[in-house]
N, C-alpha and C positions, 0 to 999 in steps of 0.2 A: 116939212118935206116928208115925202113918202119913201119907202124903201126903194121903191124903183128908179126915184132920182139920184141914189147914191154909186159913185162911182167906186166900186171895190179898190182900196189899194193894197198892194203886195211887194213883197221882195224877191229878185230875180236871185238865188243863190248860185254864184258861178264859184264853185270850189276851188279849181287850180288857181284862179286869181288870190285867193286867199292867201295859198302857198307862195305863189312866182311873187308877191309882193310884199312877200314876208309879214303879213297881218294877221295871221290867224290860221286856226285849224279848222277843215270843213266840219269833222263830227262835231266839234264843241260850238261850230255855228248854228247847227240843227238845233242843239240843247236852247239855244239864245232867240233865235229866230222861227224855228218850228212853225208854229202855227200861221205866220207872215210869209210862208214861201210859196210863191204861185208858179214860178219856173225854173227849172235847172240847168244849167249849161254844162254841158258831159265833156269835158277835156279834162286833161291830167297835167301835173307840173312835180317840180321839185323846188325845196326850199333856196332859197338865195344862199352862196356858199360863205357870203360876208354881207355886212350892212351897207355895202356901197353899191352892190349888183342888185341885179334882178334875178329870179329863178329861171328855170327852164322848162319849159312846154316839152312833154313827151307823149309817146301814144297812149292812149287809155288802157290803163291797167300796168303800166310802166313805172305811174310815179307816187306819190305819197297820197293821193286822194282815198283811196280805200273803198272804191265803189261798192265792192260786197256787203260791207257794214254802210255804208250812206244811204243807199237807196232805200234797206229795209226801215232804216233809221226815219226816213223821210216820211215812210209810207205809214207807221207808227205814230208819225207826229200830225198825220192827217192830210199830208202832200197827195194831189191828187194831179198834179199837172204835168206839161209835158216833160220828156226829159231829151234836151236839144242837145246833139252832138255838135263839137265844135274841134275843128283841127286847121290851126292857123300858119298851114303851110300851103304851098300850091304844086301840082303836078299829080303823076301817077302816085307817089306814097301818099299823097291826102287821101285818095279813093280808097288805097287800101286800108290806110289807117281808120277811115270812117268805116267801114264795111265791118273790119273788124271789131270796134268798138260797138256797133249795131248789133253783132250777135253776142258780145259779152254783154251788155246792157237786157237785150231779148232773154238769156238766159238767167240773169240775175231778178229780172222781172217776173218772169215764170216761178221761180222759187218762192218770190214773197207772196204772189197770189195764192199759189198751192198752199202757203202754209197759213192763209187765213181762214 
């Protein structure tokens, strides 16, 4: 087998889902999976109120993901993949939330790149 025949495998990090399902903390996930992360879903969420419920998705920056620390940590771990914005609602508020998330992520990205 030659290198060109190998399909690279990696992980899609969905930090909000770690919180929404009460399965883990995003910054700790980067510690464990960092070098394998190839894509990151950018949505935000809150930890479940109790063990029988699911957490709540909220607009980026209003939840517990902590993107200002997550993105630099991903970059330091070697991540150079896409930051894919997700907002699982519909209508005008979805568009507004996505545009706000884009602006926030661009600001974080620019700070990370300026610091290198």
